[in-house]
N, C-alpha and C positions, 0 to 999 in steps of 0.2 A: 602838637605844633609841628609844622613842616618847615624844614630849613629853606630860607629864601636867599641866603647869601653864603659866600665861601666860609665865613667865620661860623655861621650856624651849622654848616656841614661838619666842621671839625669838632664842634661841641658834642656831636652825636657819636664820636669815636672814642673808644677806650683802648689805650695801648697797654699790652701785657709785657712783662719782662722776658718771658720765654714763649716759644711757639706752643700753642695749646696741645698739638699732637706730637710735638718733638721732631717733626719732619723738616723744619727750617731752622737755620742758625739764629735768626732774629725773632723777636716777639710778634705776636699777631696784633693787628689793629682791628678791634671788633666793632662793627656797626651796631649801635644800640637803639636805633629808631625802627622804622617800618621794614618789614620783611615780606617778600612775596611767598607764594605757596611752596616754593622749592627751598626757601631759606636764604635767598640772596637779598642783600640790603637794597632798598629802593627809597627814593626821595623825590621831591619836587623842587626844582630850582628855576627861577625865572619863568614860572608857569609851565614848565616842561617836566615830564617824568624821566628819571634816569636810574640806571643801576649804579649803586654806590661804588662797587669795586671798579667798574669801567671808568667812572668819572674820576676817581682817585688816580688810577693808572694814567689816564690821559693828561691830567694836570701835573703829575710829578715825573712822568717818564716821557710821554708823547702819545701820538695816536696809535691805535692798534692797527697793524698792517691789514690791508684788504685780504679777505679770504681766511683770516685767522680769528680766533676767539680766545678769551683769557681763561687759563686753567689755574685753579687754586692749588699750588704745590703743597700747601699745608692741609688741604682737604676740608678747610673750614669755609663754608659758603658765605658767611657774613664778614669775613676778613677783607679789609680794604688796603692792607699793606702792599704797595707795589712790588716789594722784594719777593712777595709770596705769589705773584701773578706772572704767568708766562704765556705769551701769544703762541698758540699751537693750532693745528688743523682740527676740525671737528672729530675726525677719526682718532687722532692721538688723544684728544680730550676724553672721548668715550672709552678708549682702551685703558686709560689711566684711572677710570672711575671704578665704581663698585656695582655697575649694572650687569645684566645677564650677558651681554655681548663680551664684556671684559672678563667675566668669569669663565665663559666658554673658551675664549682665546687663551686664557692662562692655564687651562686644563692640560695636564701632561699625560693623562690616561683616559681611555674611554670609560663609560659607566661600569663596565665589567672588569676594569682594572688593567686592560691591555695597554701597553705604552703607545703613545702617539709619537712614533719616531719615523724616520724616512722609510724604513723597511716595512713597517706595519700600517702606514697611513696613506690614503689617497684622497684627492680632492675631486668632488663632483658638484658642479653648479655652485661653486663657492663654499661648500661645506666639507668638513673633514669626516672621513669614515675609517673605521678600523677594519683592516683586512682579516684579522683573526675572527672577529665576530661574523663577518661575511662568510668565511669558510665554515664556521659552525652552523650558520643558518642554512647554507647549501647542503651540508651533510645531514642536517635534521630533515630537510625536505625529501632527500632521497629515500629515507626510511619512513616517510609519512606521505603516502600517495594522495590523501585527501587535501593536505596542505599544499602539495604540489599543484593539484588541480585548481585550488582557490587562487594560487599565485598566477597561474596561466590565465584564468578568467580575468583577474585584476589587470594583468598586463595588456590583454586584448582590449578591455574596456578603456584603459588609459590611452592606448594608441588610437582607438576610435574617437575618443574625446578630443585628442590633440589635432586630428584631421579636420574637425569641424571648424 
């Protein structure tokens, strides 16, 4: 059964006493009806499909500002408690998440364990690189002429491809 009225919407919400993850001071309001593939609550009201958390926020707080999206502070995607929702930019929302971009941004050291600090890090085309790893690769090439030749061929081919 899909909710068609405001009262039906709230019948599909279960309020908890405490935040499920402990990240928020108030309890979660869990959507117990339909979920989309990503775990967000969805429903149909007045013949239109809507995200449950967005609908709840807009009814109890107000419209989401243009250019922003709602971030679940409690990290529970089917929570519709407006106190647990914050309008943020897409970038902020992604960086607060658990995806690959957030993990890379949170890294404090390169895969070899060298610190990502001002002295040891440089940016190139929007990515971080470790200066110590670069020094080690250059040192290894000096003592391996075959690798040095492969690097030169690769660089020559890359330059040629970029000119096309």
